N, C-alpha and C positions, 0 to 999 in steps of 0.2 A: 324942577324935579318932576319926574313922571308921577302919574296918578298911582296911588297904592292899589295893588291887585289883590282881590279877595275872592276865594272860592267859598261859597255858602252851600252846605249840603244838609237837606232836611226832607223827609218824606211827606211832610205836611205842606201841600202846595200853597195854601193860603198864607201860611207863615213865611214860606220861602219867597213868595211874591212881595209880601209886606216888607220883609227885611231887605230884599234886593232893591226895592224902590227907595227906601230910606237911605241905604248906603250909596246908591247911585246919586241921589240928590245931595249927599254929603261930600261928593267928590271922589268916591271910590270907583275903580273899574271892577264890576261885579260879574262873576261867572257862577252858574248854579248847577246843582246836581240833586236828583231826587232819591238817590240810593248810594250805597257805599262804592259800588263798582264804578259808577259814573263820576263820583267824587275823585277817585284815584286817577281816572283817565283825564279829567279836566285839570287837576292839579299838576299832573305830569306835563300837560300841554302848555299851560300858561305860566308855570313857575311863580306862584303867588307869594305875596308878602305874608299873608295870613290865610289859614284854612279854618273856617268856622263850621264845626261839625256837630250835628245832632248825635247824641249817643245811641239812641235806638232807631236804626234805619234798616230796611231790607238790604240784602246783598252786601252786608258788611256794616257793623256798627261803627261809631266814631272812633273807638279805640283800635279796631282792626284796620280801619282806613289809615290811621296814624302809623301803625306798624308797617303796612304795605308801602306807604310813601317813603318811610325811612329806608327801605330796601333799595330805592331808586335814587336817593339824593346824591347827585354828583355836583350840585350847586349849593349855594347857601340855603340851609333848611328854613322853611317857613315857620312862623309862630303858629301854635295851635290853640284855638279857643273852642271849648265845648259848650253845647247847649243841652239842657235836660229838663224834663218835668219832674224828675225824681229828686227827693230830698234825702235819700238814703246815704248814710255815711260811707258806704262802700264805693259809691260813685265818686264822691269827693276824694276819697283815698286813691282810687284808680287814676283820676285826673292828675293828682299830685305826683303819682308814680311815673306818669308819662311826661312830667315836667311841662304841663300845659301852662300857657300864659295866663289863662283864666277859665273859670267855669261859670257859665251864666245859667241861672235857674229860670225856667219859663213859669209864668209870663215875666218878661223883663221889660224895662223901660228902654225905648229906642235911643234916647239920648245917652243913657248909660252904655248901651252896646256900642254906639258910635265912638264914645270916649275910650272904651276898652280897646277897640280895634285900632284907633289912632295911636294909642300907647304901644300896642303890639308892633305896629308898623315902625314907629320911631325906634323901638328897641332893635328890631331886625335890621333896619337900615343903618342904625348906629354901628352894629356889628359889621355890616358890609363896609361901611366907611372906614372903620378901624382896620379891617383886613386889607383894604385897598391902600391905606396909608402905610401899613407895615410892608406891603409889597413895593410901594414906591420908594420907601426908605431903603429897603434892601437893594433895589436897583441903583439908587443914588450912591450907596456905599460901594457897590460893585463897580460903578462907573468911575469912582474916585481912585481906585487902585491903579497904580502905574502899570503901563503895558510892558 
């Protein structure tokens, strides 16, 4: 199976580099962006399994990036994981409203982040596998009909 593809977007370059290095070492194919605009462009280009978004970024916060990507989804939608330094309940509520896979509060443990992202990939790829199985089953049933 191919490497899980992750787009990581955060305007904090040091955090972006640290997360990217950890995820690459854990076997992910990592693509990065330092603002919302670049996150949208990169995600549209690579069709990631997961988009890891900082909530507070220039050129589009994590929530608006999520909204923009949903406008273009012609393929299986990625899982969304948000990162934030905020502990406000409104942030948690907004992430839930977006059906985010997870919300990570900074600072977070790298092992925990890796585990969350692996779970998100498994869930997304499980959906893809189920969809492919349904398609194969439909084709098999169609092939079984007499001519």
